[in-house]
N, C-alpha and C positions, 0 to 999 in steps of 0.2 A: 890539316887545320890544327897545327900544334898549339896547345895552350888554350883552346876554346872547347867548351862543353858542347857536344853535338851528337845526337843519337839517343840511346837509351842508357840510363845509368842511375847511380845512387850518390847522393851527397849528404854528408852528416856535418852539421854545424857544431862548434865547440860546446854549445849548451846541451847537445844530445838530440836536438830536433833532426828529423830525417826526411828527405824527399827522395822518392823512387819513381822514376818515370822518364818521359821524353824531354829532351833538351834541344834547343836551337839557339845559336848565337849566345851561348853562356847564360841562357834564361830558361826557366821552366816553360815549355811550349808543347802542347799536345795533351796527352793523358798522363796523369800521375797521382801519387798519393803523398800527402804531407802529414807527418805525425809529430806534433809538438810535445815538448816535455811537460807542458801544463795539462795535457790530456786532449787538446784540440786535434781533431782528425778531419782532413779534407781529402776527398777522393773524387776526381772528375777531370774536367777540361781546364787547361791553363793557357794563358796568352801573356807573353812578355813578363813572366814571373808573378802573375796575379790570377786568382780564381776567375775563370771566364767561360761561360757556356754552361752545360749541364754538369751537375755535381751534387755531392752531399757533404754537409758540414756537421760534425758532431762536436759538441761543446763539453767542457769538463763537468758541468752540472747535469749532464744527461740529455740536454736538448739536441734536437736533430732538425736540420733543414734540408730538404731535397727539392731541387728546382734549378732555376737559371740564375747565374751570377754574371754581373757586368762590372 
């Protein structure tokens, strides 16, 4: 499957944001962690490149949500 992200790996955007985790069909799918340059951190389940399922989201102002994402 040349040219497609599939499996486990790390992707870094030009702004310095990083995703480490599972990929399927070039999208974040499965479990992974996103760290944004603004201080946002999400760790948990992903579906088609979006937070989906159980996870936790930390915000730059110190807020934290743990639970279900859709």
